[in-house]
N, C-alpha and C positions, 0 to 999 in steps of 0.2 A: 564480452565480459562487462564492458561499461554499461550496456543496456540492462544486464542482470542486476548490477549494483544500483542503478537508477530505479529500476522496478522495485527492488527491495526497500529503498528509501521511501518510495511512494507508498508501498504497502505499510511501512512503519508509520507513516503520517496518517494513515487511515484508521489506525487504532487509537481510540480516544484517550485523553488524559482528563484532568479535572476541568479543563476549559473546553468549550465547544470550538470546533475548528471547521471552517467550510470545506476543507479537503476531505473530511469524513463523509460529506454528503455528495460531493461532486459526481461520483461514479455510481450512485444508487440508481438501479434500473427502474424506470417508470414506464408502465404500459401506456404508451401514447398512440392512440389509434391502431392498436394491435402490434405495435413495434416497441421492443424494449429500448428506451432512450435514456442516456445519462441525465440525471437531474440538472446538471450544470448547463445543459443545452435547452432546458425548458423553463428555467427560472433564475432570478438573481438571488444571491445568498448574502445576507448581511448579518453581522454579529454586534448587536447593541450592548449586550451584557455578557459576562463570562459563561453563563449556562443557558443563554437564550439565543436563538437564531431566527431571523425572519426570512421566509422563502416567498418571494413575489413572482408568481408565474407570469410568463409573457402571454400565455393563452389561458384565460380564466376557466375555460372548459376542462382543463387538465387539473384543476384544483383538487378534486376528490381523489384522483389517481395518485397525485403527488403525496397527499396525506396518507393514503393507504400504503404506498411504497415505503415511506419513512417509518410508519408504525410497524411494518412487518420485516424490516431489514434486520438480519441477525447481528448479535453482539453490539447493538447500539444503545438499546434501552431508552430511546427518545420517545417523548409523548407529544405528538403534534396536535394542534388545535386549529380549526379552520374558521375564519370569521367572514367568509364570503369573498374576500378579495386577496387575502394572503394566508399563509400557514405560519403559525408561531410554534417553534419547536423548543422544548425545554428538555434538558438532560438532568437526571438525578445526580446527586453527589456520589462519588465512587466510594464503596466500602473497601476495606483492606482485602477481603476475600475476592472481590471483583477485580481489584488491581492485580492480584496474583494470577487470576484467570487470563487477564490481558497480557501479562508477561509471558505466559505459556503460549498464547496465540502469536505474539511477536517472535518468540524463539522458533516456533514452527515455520513462520514466514522467513526468518533468517536462514534456517536450515534448508528450506526449499531453494533460496537464492544460491546458497553454497553448492547445492547439488547441480543447479544450472551451470555454474562456473566450472565445476568438475567435469560435467558433460562436454562443455566447450573445450576444456583441456584435453579430454580423451579424443575428441574428434581431431583436434589439431595435432596431437601426437600420432594418430593414424596417418594423417596427411604427411607429416614429417617422415615417417617410416617409408612411405611410398616414394619419397624423394631421395632415399639413400643411394640408389643406383645412379642418379643424375648428378648429385652434388658431392657425395662422399660422406664417410662416417664422421669425420671431424666437424664438418659444418652442421650435420644433423645433431651431433652431441651438443655443440654450442647452442644451437637453436632450442634444444630440449631444456638446457639449463635456463635459458632466457624465458622459455615458456613457464617453467616452474616458478621462477621469481615473479613473473607477472601474475600468475595464478595466486601465489601467496600474498601478493600485495592487494589483490581484489578481495580475497577472503578476509584479510586483516581489516580492510575498509568496512566490510559487512559486519565484522565483529565489533568494530568501534561504533558504528551506527546503532548496533543492537544494544551495546552497553549504555549509550546515551538515552535510548528510548526506554530501557528498563529503569534507569535512574529517574527519568521523567515520570514514568508510570507509578513508581513506588514513592515518589515525593508527595507528602501530604500537605 
């Protein structure tokens, strides 16, 4: 459940707000010698201004592929320019309509994380039911209550992170 929560927070961080954030670009897959490789493994990412980022590749031969991967990545809207040694990426200002689209994307990611947690709860409940004969009904009932409280805590944590991200997205 902890991993599902961390995964959700990472996914929320990848949805952009008004500022450019290197976390948005770290997992962009770049075709590097036929292998999809995360951008963070191929280049350093620096943010000199709020809407500009500089991508400096470690291997200059990957420059074109990095530029292509950034330009075609969905829901980013970034416009990369290549000057031969680095890629300068600028993102446009977010419109209110685009902000609402991002809120929908974040809500979908939050719901996916909740489903993961509920699946973990279901698996755990099945495991507890299998233990009924060994430990007794009282212990299983206590463990089920504890499982429910832990599940509720993680779902509430996802909801809190979701509310923060929505507020951040809708802030002008």
